[in-house]
C-alpha positions as CSV (number, residue, x, y, z in Angstrom):
1,M,6.7,-10.3,-0.1
2,F,4.1,-10.1,2.8
3,K,0.5,-10.8,1.7
4,P,-2.3,-11.2,4.2
5,L,-4.5,-14.2,4.0
6,P,-8.1,-13.6,3.0
7,H,-10.2,-12.7,6.0
8,S,-13.8,-13.9,6.6
9,T,-14.7,-10.4,7.3
10,D,-14.1,-7.1,5.5
11,A,-13.8,-5.2,8.7
12,S,-10.7,-3.0,9.0
13,V,-9.1,-1.0,11.8
14,P,-7.5,2.4,11.3
15,V,-4.0,2.6,13.0
16,V,-1.0,4.9,12.7
17,V,2.2,3.2,11.6
18,N,5.4,5.4,11.9
19,G,3.2,8.5,11.6
20,A,1.2,7.3,8.6
21,A,-2.4,6.4,8.7
22,V,-3.0,2.7,7.7
23,S,-6.1,0.6,7.6
24,V,-5.5,-3.1,8.5
25,P,-7.8,-6.1,8.7
26,A,-9.5,-6.4,12.1
27,G,-7.8,-9.0,14.2
28,S,-4.3,-8.3,12.8
29,T,-1.3,-7.9,15.1
30,A,0.7,-4.7,15.4
31,A,3.6,-6.5,13.8
32,A,1.4,-7.4,10.8
33,A,0.2,-3.8,10.6
34,M,3.8,-2.6,10.5
35,L,4.5,-5.0,7.6
36,L,1.3,-4.2,5.8
37,G,2.1,-0.5,6.2
38,G,5.4,-1.1,4.3
39,A,7.7,-0.3,7.2
40,G,10.2,-3.0,6.3
41,H,11.7,-3.3,9.7
42,T,10.2,-2.8,13.2
43,R,13.3,-2.0,15.2
44,S,17.1,-1.6,15.1
45,S,19.5,-3.8,17.0
46,A,20.6,-2.3,20.4
47,L,24.1,-3.6,19.7
48,S,24.8,-3.0,16.0
49,G,22.0,-0.7,14.8
50,E,21.1,-3.2,12.1
51,P,17.5,-3.2,11.1
52,R,15.4,-6.1,12.5
53,A,12.0,-7.4,11.5
54,P,9.4,-9.9,12.8
55,Y,10.6,-13.4,12.4
56,C,8.5,-16.0,14.2
57,M,5.3,-14.1,14.7
58,M,4.4,-16.1,17.8
59,G,6.2,-14.4,20.6
60,A,9.4,-16.5,20.9
61,C,12.1,-14.5,19.1
62,F,11.5,-10.9,20.3
63,E,12.5,-9.6,16.8
64,C,9.3,-7.6,16.6
65,L,9.9,-5.3,19.6
66,M,8.3,-1.9,18.8
67,E,6.8,1.1,20.5
68,I,3.0,0.8,20.8
69,D,1.1,3.8,22.1
70,G,4.2,5.3,23.6
71,E,5.3,2.1,25.4
72,A,8.6,0.7,24.2
73,N,9.7,-3.0,24.2
74,Q,6.3,-4.3,23.2
75,Q,6.1,-7.6,21.3
76,G,4.2,-6.5,18.2
77,C,3.2,-10.0,17.2
78,M,1.4,-10.5,20.5
79,V,-0.7,-7.3,20.4
80,I,-4.0,-7.1,18.5
81,V,-4.6,-3.7,16.8
82,R,-7.3,-1.5,17.9
83,E,-8.7,1.7,16.4
84,G,-6.3,4.7,16.7
85,M,-3.3,2.6,17.9
86,R,0.1,4.3,17.3
87,I,2.7,1.8,16.2
88,D,6.3,3.1,15.9
89,R,9.6,1.6,15.0
90,Q,11.9,1.1,18.0
91,M,15.3,2.4,17.4
92,G,18.2,1.1,19.5
93,K,18.3,0.3,23.1
94,R,15.4,1.2,25.4
95,E,15.5,1.6,29.2
96,V,13.2,-0.7,31.2
97,R,10.9,1.3,33.5
98,E,10.4,0.1,37.0
């Protein structure tokens, strides 16, 4: 279902998605990396536990919340991947740190 558009460059970035090594096109977002890695969904609902996945891919809907490099509640569609980034599914409710 999810297919990347052809890039003008063949550069790729190695990242870790849910514990698995994945190589994604340079300039991709963490949400795109999650989808390209075959994760299916990026988080589960804090209320119902239902799986949720990126929807708008532009930062408006917050459906792409995930844990990036150990930081929860990150909007994956707004974060550009970098080499070695760890991208993990966010399960349930997270506490906001002060």
